C-alpha angles and dihedrals in degrees: 000000000000092000091053091054091047092051091050091050092049089051092052091050092051092051090049091051090050093048101037129086111255090237090066099041094095098085090048094053090045090058087055094051091044089059127076099237102066092126092058088046091054090054092052090047092053090050092051092049092053090052092053092048091054090051092050092050091051089050093051094047089051095053101033098099092051089051093052091050091051092052091050092052091047091055089053092052093051094080094050089047090055090054092047090049091055092049092048091049092051092046090049091051091051091047091049091051092048095046096054092083091043091051090051091051091045091051090050089048090050091051091049092048090048090051090046091051091047091050091050091048090049092049090050092049092046089049088060095039099047094065087051092052092043090048091049091048089051089049091052091050092049091049090049092051091044094240092145102166093055087043089055090050090050090050090052092050091045093051099042103039116007103046096046089052094047096060135222104322126149094244089050089052090050090049092048090050091050095051096080090046091050091049090051090048092050091048092049094046093048090049089050089052089049091051090050089049092050091048091048095051089045090056095041100039087101091060093042091052092045090054093047092050091048089051090050090048091051091048092050090049090052091050091050091049091054096049134027093215121108119265113289116263093226098054125226139266104257098208132113122250088240090065091104089062092053095055118086118256100236097185103050105037143011110266092218110069133159090265093073095258120204097069107119118231112203122183108215116227095209135028113256093023115152108254119240116266091242090057089070094060130069104215095180094104089060093048093046094047092046093052093042091054089044091054090045090053093243101106093126090054091051094047092050092048093048094048092045092052093046091050089054090049090048090056090050092047092048093052105096124212115259092240096043092117094060098076138016090239089065091058091042093055090047093052093042091056093050093047091047091052095052095041087059092047092048091052092048089049093055099040103043132060105241103326084126125006134205093260092055093048092046090050090053091047092052089052091047093046094052094045093044093051091047091050093048092049091051099044098038089056088068093056119103099169113094091200090056091048090050092048089047090051091052090048092050090049090052089046091051095045091049094053092040087057088060092052101262118138111243104173091116090058091056090047088054090050088056088053090049088052090074091051090048089051091052092050090049090051091053092049093047089046088062091045093051093047091049091050092048093046093049096044117108092209091227130123112269112255114222120196102173141027091245091059091045091052091048092056091042088054090055097044129026099239124160125178116154093192092052090048090058093053117097124244133297097053139143131244113224095236131062131241095274093069097067090035094052091045091051091048091052090053090048089052090052090050090050090053091048092052091057093049093055118107093010091115091244126149121246090252092054092048091048092050092048093050093047093049091048091047090050089054089050092051102038098038114019103031092035091054091046091051090048088050091051091047097045100040118114123269094020108155131222090247090056091048091049090051091048089055091050091047095049089048091058092043089052090053090052095058094094088055088057089051090054092044092056092046090050096054094042097040090228116130112238091232093060114136113262091009112155113246123220117251094208094115093058091043094055091041091054091048091049092049090049090051090049091051089048090052090052091048094047092048090052091048091051090049089050090051091054092046089055085065092058111119110181123178096224092188097051114139094210130025124231125250096233134063118261117271095240091053093049089053090047092051091049090050092050092049092052092044096050089048087065090054092075090102092053123092110269096248092052093053092045092048091049091050094047091046091051093049092048091048091048091050093047092046092050091051090049089048089054093048099042115138090232089064099079098169133028123190127207089246090057090050089052091053089046089051090054090054092049090051088054089053090049091051088053091050093045091051089065103232088188120038121233103060115126114230116313095341092130091054089066087076089070099036094103091056093041094055092043093051092044089053092053100037093047092037089219096161095139091061092045094049093042097048099035111135096019120118090230094052113137092220098039094142095053112104112214090222090055091047091048092050092051092046090052088057091051092060112110100238091174095067092071088065094039112073093188092056090060091065094056104101098204092053092047092051092047094052091046089053091050091048090051092051090047090054091048092049091049090050089049091051092047091049093051092047091052 
């Protein structure tokens, strides 16, 4: 069994050796030598070889005759082959000789065709290189002429299309290496141009703003010429109708062309027309730089830089000079710079795509508005000249209207102007205070003499005065008031005009203007003019004649108040009977001044009376009184008569009150003189002289120095003295003591304290020291009687007090 398997294995190996490439027989033979039966295998291999040899021999014997025949035929062909070889060699030699010329021609043709191919290749390469060189030449020319945006476009075309087509040449490599440097150079140069532009508009913003404000002023003047209405409350857009032609058409063409686009071209409608503010500025550096940075992919960097620099410039523009408040030109330069700044920003906003946006401009305007208002509030507070304040207000209105025309909200500026109105009013009041005082100080306080109808009409034109009786009188004649009446009235009208000037162009209604003027006029009347009149009345050395004239003047000014009402209504077109209309307080002002003057007259009269009384020199111990009034009293009566004669121009009640007040003060002062502590003793003779003086006073009162008193009303001023003196001179103590307290008492006005004090003075205190006087019976009886009356009066006083 084992031998059968071995034999089968050997057979398989032999077949594998017969069918396998000799290069791969190694593993097969190794399997034989690895086995134990290699001897038996070798025997089988020898047997197989012998079989193959026998088969080869059989094959050779079978084909031998055909081989011999083939050799024989081959030997026969050898001679013919030798002949053929000679012929071929000869033919080849002939062909070689004949082909040498052809080879030369072919070589020349090859060289020509190579040259032709090289020329074509060169032409092709030059065709691709020449546009590069031409483009680079164009680039150099654009760089030389500083046309940087077209140069940037050329660079882009050179880099993206021309250089890739040209191939890898050294000059192309150099050009490619230069492109980033050229871009950087263009970016730096355009940024330098932008910086120069920013510096230029910073320096010339004053001129730009001045031009814009002039343009706005011209536009407003045109509007006012077309219509008679007041300026519109909403303001107007101060732009030309051709503005649409100045803006860049963003949909049809690129706004940045080789012709430095961005410069506005405005066709003026009229010769001599003020050019637009934007016509003064070349905005092309901004447009070029913006587009260059856009192409370079750095638009955000450019926008941030531009906005940052403009914010810095805005802060510089909004910083006012320390002495701005001194002149109007200081304010004008300040406003011109601000307007110039925002005119530029407005133009940039409308002619670029997003370099600045509305939110950015509004943010800058809010900053500018707050700082401008703060600066104006600070600097205007230093101003004390109403004309400068008025000019400043007009300048602020023009400033606001100009910027409102460009779409900026300016309501806060008009609110600030309303705040400044109060300051303006205070400054006006101070100025008019000086004017009123000057008028009052320079007035002669005498009725105005009029010598001709022209002069009379001139004064009537200044002050609304109507007096039919005076009109009938021939010239020359005198007006009842002095010069300060028409002057003060004219000054009040001038004040009203000054208030009206400030209210113009503030976009206020007629009712608001009327209310403002009336309130300011009330302040002028109740505070300024009232204080000035009080000053004129209270100042030292003012005479009674001046006080009388002041009363006359204030009476006429009071009567003119309704004319002032009509004057205000006429200039404001607001009827005086409008609901909630403020009324003028002039009537009360002049009434108060007149009352103060009246009180001053009363006070001055009393002071004059006191001065005369200081001259009184009574002999209180006189035995017998004189038959004539004292000299001081006669002078006093004469003074009062002359004084009251001047009171003819005063209203009746004023003159009567002054006369009654003077008489009462005289009566009271005489009684005080009689009861002074320094007067220790009063004799009956002194009382008799005193009685003569009182009779003189009564004669003065009875004579009626001032008309209008009924009966003996003026005598009542002296009734206290009269009853007291009658009681002592008639020695009617029994009647006094018996009727005291009764309504029908004869001496009803005699106070028991006054009577007691005077009795105490009538005691003869010298007799206590004079022993001989005690033995005179009459004196003793008299003193006893006085003592008795004193006791009775004391008892009466004690009884009444209980």
